[in-house]
N, C-alpha and C positions, 0 to 999 in steps of 0.2 A: 377516576381514581380506582373505582371498583372493577373496571374493565381491563386494567393493565397490572403491572407488577409493583405499583407504588407502595402499597401496604406491606407486601412481602419484603421489599427493599428496606422499608422502615424497620421491620422486625429484624432483618439481618444486621443492620447497623447496631442494634442493641446488643448483639453478641460479640462485638469487637472488643479487644483487650483494653482495659483501663477506662471504659466509658463511665461517666457519672450518671447514676439514676437510670435515665431512659433516653432513647432517641426521640426526636420530635419531627413530625411532618406537618407543615402548615396547611390550613384548609384548602388553599388553591394548589397544593402540591401535585406533582405528576411524575411519571417514571423518568428516571435519568440513567446515568452510567454509575453503577455501584450504589451511591446515595440517591434517594429521590430528589428531584428538583423541588426546592422548598423544604429541604431537610436540614436539621441542626443536630449536632452532637458535641459534647464537651468531653475531652480525654485528658487524663492526668498528665502533666508535663513530664513527670518522672517515670511513671509506670504505664502510661498510655501510648497510643500510636498516632501517627499522621498518615493520611491517605489521600492521594491525588483525586480519587473518586469522590471525596467529600468536599472538594474545593470548587468544583465546577468544571465540567469537561464536555464541551460541545461535541456532539457526535456528527462528524461530516460524513454522510453516508451514501451508499449505493442501493440500487433497486435489488429486491430479494433474488431475482433470477440472474444476477450478474455471475458470470462464470469465472472462477478463480483457479489459476494454474498452480499445481503443486510441484514440488521437487521431483516427484516420481513420474512425471509425464502424464498424469491424469488430472482431470478437472472436476471441481465440485461447484455447485451453486452456493453462493455466499450464505444463503439462509440455512443450508444443510451443515455448514462447517461447525457451528456451535455444538451440534450433536456428535461430531466426530473429532473434536478439537484435541483430544488427549495426546495424539501422536502425529499430527499433521505438520508437514514442513512445506512452506510455500517457496515458489520461485520469486526472487527479488532482483532488482537491477542496482548493482553497486555503482552509483553515479560517479563517485570519487575515483574508483579504480577502472571504470569503463568496461565491466563485464557482468555476466549474470552470475548469481549466487543463490543461496537458499537460506531460509531462516525458519526456526520454529515459531509458532504463533504465541504471542504474549497474551492476547485477549481477543474476544469477539464482542463487539458492542452492537446494540440495536436500540432503536427508539421508534415511537409512534410518528407517523406522518401527521403533522399539525393540521388542524382545520384550515382549509383554504391554501395550504402550502402547495407550491408547484415544484415539480422536478424538472431538470434540464436534461435533454437527450441530445447527444452529438453523434453524427454519422460521418465516417471517414471515407476517403476515396477507395481504401482497401476493403470497404464493406463492413467495418467494425461499428458496433453501436454500443454506447455506454450511457447509462442513465443514473442520475443521483441527485442529491441535494445541491443547492446552488453553490455551497461553499466546499464541496469536495475537491481536494487538490489533484490535478492531473499534471504529469510531467511533460514538458515541452522542450524544444531545443534551447529555449531561453531560461529554463528553470520551471519550478512549479507554478501553476496558475489554478485558481478556482474554476470550477465548471462555468460559473457565470461570467468569467473573464474570457472564455474561449469564443472566438468569432470565426465565421466562415472564412476560409483561406488560411487560417492558422495551421500549424503542424503540431501533432502530438507524437510522443515517443511510444512505439509499439514493439511487442515481441511476437513475431509472426507465428512461431511454432504453436500448434493448437493442442496436440496431445489427444487423449481418448477419455471417454466418460468413465467415471469410477463405478465399479460394481463390487458387490460383497459376496464372498464365498467363505464360510467359516470352517471349511473342511480342514482337518488336522493333517498337515504335511509330514511332520516328524514328531514323535514323542519318545518317552522313556523306552518303550519297547523296541525301538529301532537301534538302541545302543546297549542291548543286553550284554554283548560280548566285550564292552568297553569297561575300564575301571571307573570307579565313582568320581574321580577327579575330572574326567571328561564331561560327565553330566553336570557336575557342580559348576564348571566353567561356563557351559552353555546356558544353564538355567539362570545363573547370575546375570547374564547378558540378555535375558529374555528371548533366547533362541530356541529353547525347548520348554514347553511344546511350541511348535511352529505352525501357525495357522495361515491359510492363504489370504485372510483378511488383514493380516499384519503388514503395515507399510514396509517393515524391514525386509519382507520377501521381495519387494521391488529392488532394494539394494542388493540382495543376494542374487537375484536374477540377472542384473546387469554386470555384477562382478563375475558371475558364472559365465555369461556370454563373452566377456572380455577375455577370461582365462581360457576358454575354448579357442578363441582366436589367437591370442598372443600371451599365453601363460602356460604354466605346467604344474603338476602335482607329482613330486618325485621323492624318493628316499635319499636323503643327504647322507653320504658316506655309508649307504646301505642300511641305515638304521632309522633316522628320524624323518618323519613325513613333513615335507616343507612345500608350501604353496608359493610360487613365484609369478610375478607379473613383469612383462617386458614392454618397452615403448619409449616414447619421448618423455623427457623430464616433466613437462607440463601435464601430460596424461597421467603419469604416476602420482603427481601431487594430488590430483582429483581422486585417484584410487585410494590414496592414503586417507583422505578426508572421509570417504565412505567406510573404510575399515574402522576408523576411529569412532564413527557414528554407531557402529555395531559393537563397540567396546573392545575391538581387537587391536592389539599393538603391532604395528608394522615395523619393519626395519627402516633405516634411512635409505635414500636413493643411492644405489651403487652405480658409479659411472666408470666406464673403461674405454679409452680411445684405442682404436686398433685399425690396422690396414687389412682389408679383405680382398681376396682374389677368388672369384666365383666363376666356375665354368658354366656357361649358359646351355640351354637346350639346343642351341644352334652351333655348339662346339666353339664358340668364341669365349674369350677370357675377359671378365669384367673386374676391374680393379678400382678400389675406392678407400678413402679414409673415413671412418665413421666413429660415432660414440655410442656404445651400448649402455643402456640404462635399465636398472632392474630394482624391484622392491620385493622383499621376501616376508612371508608370514611364517614364523617358526612355531606358532601355537599348534600343538598336535591336535587339540580339540577342534579348532576351527578347520584344520585340514581334513580331519575325519568328517566333519559336517559337510564340507564341499564334496567329499567323495560320496557320502550318502546321497547328496543331491544329484550325483551323476558324473562328477569330474573324474576322468580316467587317471590312473596312476601310471607314470612312465611317459615315454616319448609318444606324442599323439600321432605322429606319422606312421608309427608301427602298431597303433591300437585301433581296434574296431569299437566304435561307439556311435550312439544315436542321440537325438534330442530326448531328454528325459520325459517320461509320461506326465510328470507334474507340470512341466512347462506347456506341453501340448494341450493339457486339459485345463490350464489356468485361465483366469480372467484376462481380458485383452490388455489391461495395463501392465500385467506381469509379463505377458508375451512381448509387449512393446519394449520393456526394459531389457529383456534378454536380447532381442534383435538389435537394440541400440548399442548394447555393450559389445555384441559380436561384430557389428559393422564399425563401431568405434575403434576396435582393435585392427581388423583386417579389411574393412570395406574401403573402397576408393572414395576420395573426396569428390563432390559434385563440381564439374567444370563445364564451361560453355564455349561454343563456337558461335559468336555473334548472338543470335536470338535463341539458339538451340542448345539444350543440355546434352552433354555426352553421357553414355551409360554409366551407371553406378555398379561396380563389380565387386564380387567377393570370391577370392580364389583360395583353394586348398589342395594340398598334395598328400599322398600316402604312398606306401610301398605298393607295388603292382598287385600283389595278392589281395589287397583290400579295396580294389576298384569298386566292387558292388556296394560295399559299406559306405564308401565316399559318396557315390551317387545317391544312395538312400538318404544319407545325412543332408545333402543339398536339396533333395526333393522335399524333405521335411521342413527345411528352411523356407523353400518356395511355397509350400502349403500354408505355413503360418503367415507369410507375406500376403498371400491372397486374401486372408481375413481382413487385411487393411486396404483391400482393393489395389494391391501392388502385384502386377504380373511380372514374371521373370522367365528367363530362358537359361538352360544349363547346357554347357558344351565342353568338350574336351580340348585342352590346349597342349601344345608340345611340351614335353618334359624330359628330364634327364633319364638315362637308361636305368631301369630298375624301379622307377617311380612313375606315378600316374597323377596327373593334375587336371582338375576340372574347375570351371569358372561359372558362377551364377551371375547373370547380368540383368539389371533393371533397365530396359531399353526405351519403352514408349513414354512419351512426355507426361501423360496422365498418371502413370505409375510412379514416375520419378517425383512428380508433385506430391502425390499421396505419401510416398515414403518420407519426404522431407517434412511434411506438415504433421504427420501422425506418429512417426517413428524417430527419425533423425539419428544422431550419433551421441553416445555417452563417452565421457572421459577424454575426448579429443576436442579441446577448445577451438582449435583451428577448423576442424571439420564441422563442428556444431555451428559456429558463427557463419561459415560459408553456406551451410544448409539453410539457415534462417533467412538470410537475404535472398538466397536462390528461391526459397519457397514463396516469399513475398512477390518476387519478380514473376514467377510462373503463375501465381494466382491472379495477378493483375493482367498478365498476358492472356490468360484463359478468359478472364472477364471481358477484355477488349475483343477478343476473337469471337466470343459468343454474341457480343453486341453487334459486331459486323455481320454475323450470320443472320441475326434477327432483322437487321437493317436491309440486307439483301432480300430476304423473304418478303418484307413489307414493300420494298421498292418494286419487286416483280409483280406483286399484287396490284400496285398502283398502275404499273405499265400495262398490265393485262386489261385494265378497265379504261385507260386513257390513250394508250399507244404513244405516250410522250415520255422520252428519256428525261427531259428537263423536269417535268412534274414528278416523275419517279425519284429523281435525285433530290429535288426540293423537299420531298416528304421525309427524307432521312438524313439530310446534310447535317454535319456536325463534326466534332473532334473525332479523328481516326476514320471518318467516312468521306471519301472523295468521289468525284464523278466517275473516275476510271473504274472504281470497284463496281459501281452500279452498271456501267456499260458492259464490262467484260462478262458479268454474270447474266445479264439480260440477253446478250448476243451469243452466249454459250462458248466464249473463248477462254473461260477460266476453268481450271481443274478443281477449284474449291476455294474457300475463303481462307486467306492467309493473314498473318499479322500485318498491321499497317506499317508503311514505310516510315511514318513519323513516330512510331513506337521505339523507345530506346533499346539499344543492345543491353545485355546483362552488365557489361563493364560500365556503360554510361549510367545505367540505373543505380548501380552500387556506388559509384563515385558521388552521386548526388544525394542519395537518401540513407546511406549506411552510417550507423553509429557503432562504436566498438562493442564487442560482445554479442553481435548478432541482432542488435536492436536497429530499428528503422524508423524514420520519420514518415508519418502518414497525414495527408492533408485532410482537414475538416471541410466537408462539403455541405453539411446542414446542421443547424442548431435550432432546437425547438424547446419552448416551454410547454410542458404537458401536465395534465392533471393525473396524478398517480392512480393506477387501478388496484394498488395494493395498500396495506395499512401500516407496514413496517419498513424502516430503513435499516441497513446493516453496515458495519465497518469492522476492520481488522487491524490489530496492532501486531507488529513482529519485533523480534529481539534485535535484528540486524540494524546496524547504524544507518543503513540506507532508508529505513522507515517507509518502505513501499511494498507493493505486491502487484501482480498482473491480473487485471480483471477484464474479461472480454478482449484480451490481447493488448490492453492499454495499461501503461504503468501509472498507478494511482497512489496516492499518499494520504483567566480571572475576568471578571466582568463587574461593572458597577454603573451607577447612574448619577447624573449631575443636573441640578435645577438652577436655571438662571432667570432672574426676574427682569421685568421692564416696567416703565411707567406708562406704557401704551395700553389702550383698550381695544376691544374687538371692533369698535367703530373706526378706530384709526387704521387697523390692519386690513379689514375686509376689502376696501377699494384697491389695495396694492398687493393682495395676497398672491396673485399669480406672479407678479414681478419679484416679490420676496422669495417665493419658492424657486424661481429660476436662479436668483442670486445665491441661494443656499446650495443648490445643486452645483453651481459653478465653483463656489468657494470651498465647499466641504467635500473632499474626495470620498467617494462611496466605497472604494476598494475594487472597483471594476477596472483595474489596470491603470487608474489615474493617480497622479501624485502632484503635490504642490511643489512648484519650483523653489519656493522660499523655505522649504524644510527638507534639506538633504542631510541624511544621517550617515556618517562614516562609521567604521568599526570602532574607532576610539570614542566617537560621540555616543555610540550605543552603550559602551561600557559606563560612561558618565551618566547617561540617562537612566540606566538600570539602578544606579545608586541614588540619584537625585530626584527622580520622578518628575512631578509637575514643576518643581523648582528649576530643573534644567530648561524646560520650555519657556518659563517666565524669564529666566536669565538671558534667553536668546530673543527676547522682545515680543513673545507671543502671550501676553497676559499682564496682569497687575500684581504687585507684591501682595496686596490684600487678598487675592484669590486663595493663597496658600492657607490663610487663617480659617477658611471655610471648607477645607478638605479634611477628611479623615486622615489622621497622622500628618497633617500639613502637607499632604500630597506626596509623602515619601516615608516608607516604613524602614526602620533601621535594620541592619543585618543582611542586606542584599549583597551577594557575592557573585559577580559576573563570571568568575572562573568555574562556577558550577553549572553554567549554561552551555549546552552543546553548540557546535558550529552549525548544525542543521537549524536549531532554533534561531540562532543569530541571523542566518541567511533568510529566514522567513520574516524576521522582525525588522530588519533594516528598511525594506521598502514599504512596510505597512504602517509605520508610525504616522499618526495624523489622519488615519482613514477610518471610516465608520464601520465598514463590514456589512454583513447581510444576515439572513436568518431572522432572529427576533431582535436584532440590534436596529436602532432607529434614532432619528432626530425628529422631534415633533414640536410644532407651535401649539401651545395649549391656551385655553381660555379658562379662567377660574369660574367654575360653574356654581359652586356653593361653598360658603364658609360656615363651619359649625362652631368654631371657637375663635371669635374675632380678636380676643386678647393675645392668644398664642400666635395666631396668623399674622398679626401686626408685628410681633417681635421677629418673625421670619421674613417680613417684607411683603407679605401678601395683604394688600390694603383693601381691595374691593372685588366684588364679583364682576366679571367681564374683563379683568386685568389679564394681560398677555404674559405668558411664561414660555420658556423654552426648556424642554427636557432632552437630555442627551443620554442615550443608553448604549454603551459599548464597552469594550474591555481591551484585553491584551492581544486580540486577534490570533493569527497563526503562531505568533511567538509564544504565548501562554499555552496554547494547545500543544505545541511541540514539547515544551517543558514537561507538561503533564504526561505526554506519551513516553518521553524518555524515562521518567522516574517510575512510571507504571512497570516498565520492563525491569528496571533495577529492583523494584520491590517484589515483583513476581519471583525473581531469582533468590532474593534474600530472605523471604518468609520462612523457608525451610530451615535456614541457619538459626533463626530465632525461635523456632518451634511454634510459629503462629499458624493457626488454621482458621479459615473463615468460610462461611456457607456459600459465598459467591466469589469467584475469582476476580470480579470487577472491584471487590473491596480490598485489593492488594494494599498492604500497609506494612510498616516497620515501626519499631519503637522510636518514639520522638527523640530519645537520647542516644540512639545509635548513630554511627557514622553516616549511613544511608539516609536516616531521618533528618539529621542536621544538614546534610548536603541538599536534600529536597527543600527544606524550609528556606535555605539561603537562595536557591534558584527560584522558588515560588515568590519570594519577596522581590526578585528582579521582575517577575511577571506582573506583580501588583504595582510596582513603580512605573512600569511601562504603561499599564492601563491608566494610572493617574495622569501621566504625561500625554497619553493619547487624547483623553477627554479635555485636557487643558488646551491643547492645540486646536481641537475642534471648536471649543467655546470661543477662542480668539477669532476664528473665521466666521462664527455665527455673529459675533459683535460687528465684524467688518461688513457682513451682509446687511444687517439691519441699518448700519450707518450709511451704506451706499444708497439704500432705498429711501430712507427717511431724511437724508441729507443733514443728519445731526450726529454728534459724536456719541460713542457708547456711554460715556460718562453722563452726557445730557439725557440719554435715554434711560439712565439709571439701571444699566445692565450689569448688576452686581450678582455675584454667585451667592445663592442661598446655601447650598450644601453639596458636597460630593462624598458619596459613601459607597463602599464596595459591598456587593452581595454574593460574591464567589471568593471565599477567602478562608484560610485556616490561620487563626491568630492567637498568640499567647496573651491571655487575659487573666485577671484575678477575680474570682467569683466565690460567693458563699456556696458551699456544697452540701450543707446539711442544716437541720433546724437548730443546731447548737451554735451556729455562727462561725463555723470553721471556714476559713478562707484558703483556697488552693489556687495555684497557677495551673491553668488548663489550656489546651489547644482547642479552641472552639472552631469547629468546621461549620461554615455557613455556605450552603450551596443553593443559590437562587433565593437566599434569605438574608435580609438586612438586619443589622443590630438595631435595637430600639432602646437606647440608654435613657434613664429618667433624669430629672433635674438633679444637679449636684455632682454628677460624675465628672471627674477632671478631664476625661477624654473629649468632652463636648466643647466647642468654641465658647469662649467667655460670654459672648453676646447671648447665647441660648442656655447658659448653665442654670438660669433660674426657672426655665420652663420645661426643658428637656430637649433631647436630640430630634432634629427633623428626620422623619422616617419617610423615605421616598419609595413608592411602589409603582413601577412603570406598568402601564396597561398594554393594550394591544390595539389593532385596528378596530376591534369591536367593543373594547372595554376602556373605561376611563382610567387615567392615572390618578394616584392619591398622594397627598402629603399628610402624614400623620405625625404624632408626637409621642416620644417614649414616655412611659409611666413606670412606677415601681412594679406593677403587675406583669409588665413585659419581661421582667428579669426572672 
């Protein structure tokens, strides 16, 4: 507790609006998300708040060195992002729409690696490695799976583009002094949008660089009707839609997309006539201030073919991620799309023309482009092409395969979805082709060494035989009839590869070749939440994405169980799905079923034959809290919830066979059904699985956006909250109750299968084994309760947030089952692999 943020988190909770008296952290508390785990706080129902961070939010996390791709084409290690969170926007995969998108960060979470906790590392055929906690979701062609569910041979969805490392340069690019000749409205406009002063460390510079690059390629800055300075972008409608998005991110209002169909007749450089019908599309920015800003950044005014201009010094001297955005915008506008002839990529070209008198300027410009490309290990050639009389045309071409691969992987195209998607799959193809070719070269070298010592072709081949390595390769290189190692004949062509592995938006499926459980060499796990409905981000190239406890008694003793413990364990593993991709065939939940289950909780499961009516008597709220509204639950949460009902999960969730070790109060214990030391009990510790986690994620984003509206400020963004009486607060409570009821239902189903397991091993009915439920109580919940709030006896309705903390009501409380009302509520404290679990009783002091 002293070594992490537990006590700081406890103090932060005490500052939240509407809290009564103080926040509490229990003696075994430890760091959580927002609230400490083991934290309790009571907030006035009228003037206080509700917060998902106070209900229990399992952080499904990644290793600290995981690389996360941002919208701007640079990457950051996940452990660095919390320091730079204020204005980062990440690349996401819109699963529903089937394309890539971007989203601002809603939160960054971190937690300690638990003692004895293992991480899972998966390695893919494409060479990607990702490592994280067992329950971190990974996107696969079949949907999200936890890391622990991924097996060798499975495929995961990846985004091949790698981008460049982020670097900081706080140099001021433009400030007030650069606009001395402008009227004050220009500066006011730019300052209001955070564009003055403009520093090279600001991610907005990435947007400006790629807009600038595109405008140099297919845009113009001109005086409309000789007076107003207007910035125009030309291109296909899909390209212009993306430009509009970026302009809006900068706070700049663009026009609609103007489209005009026309017939064109063009005389070519070979004196032939080209005729076509086409649609011209254009977007304009009429803001004089933004046009002046672009001019200050180096955009020429007037027709570019008649203007002398160079690449601005600020781009040439900028960090690599800014240069990358400039080049991606430039090639997005006027660069050719990558194409293939079988296995071989065709050159990627960029062509520009000017009037003949500006030939030197044109070649200088292209040489500057070539020089920046070389910084990304991309070589290019520049040559003159035939042009119309009075004009001069030059082409820059990226020809060699290594350079094409580097261009696609580190630069790519901006604003052209078609070019970008093709570049992504092409990069993956060339990367795998390069890896296979390198493997074949190494195999040849090894085979030649074996042959030199044995003079046996067969032994040389046997030493290297495998996929993509045939005997002919070995023979031709040993006998000197080969001019070099080429790609294997069994390697697919680009078209074959794309048809098999491509997913819309430039995403690719990558085969998992190794899965390992490893002991972390680090002490912290990290996770990220985004505002986008896709709820994912890209880490190491891979797309990544309420609880309680129930005690069941038996009339068995340790002597009865020990001889059949192994058999009983096998039966429990077979009957109770662990969540590792397994499901019970006798519990299939449809979308309509899930709606009913969210409202009815454990009662829905009992109604479907998985339990006894009396079970509900011994559940908090009879296994169903009122007020749940399925319409407040997102489709993403539903999709995670449908397959997980009746599964135990992982992490600190468990099912354990317990032995009563010691009884301190025999009278109270007997009321609970605990008769003797050595008696066998079963403890089930699980909750609402990914369903509840997603509800929490969804409403954290809602509250992050809404706090400003309500004037709420908290010391830690993980404490995102809204007034309990607000629309957002009421929606969250209704959705949270769906999660609570899901958790009750989940534990009910698991208890039924536990009874079946014991019955099959001991050949006696669950009733004969006295397998009655002692109690089911939530310990991750925000609940409306009435409590004394001062020494004067004032009672108030409060939302009590319990995170990893169970209620402990004393005798006499109406919320307790009638059987226990004279002694107090059973208080269930689950242990761990090292520590015992406890059954306590609520007393007046616990209030």
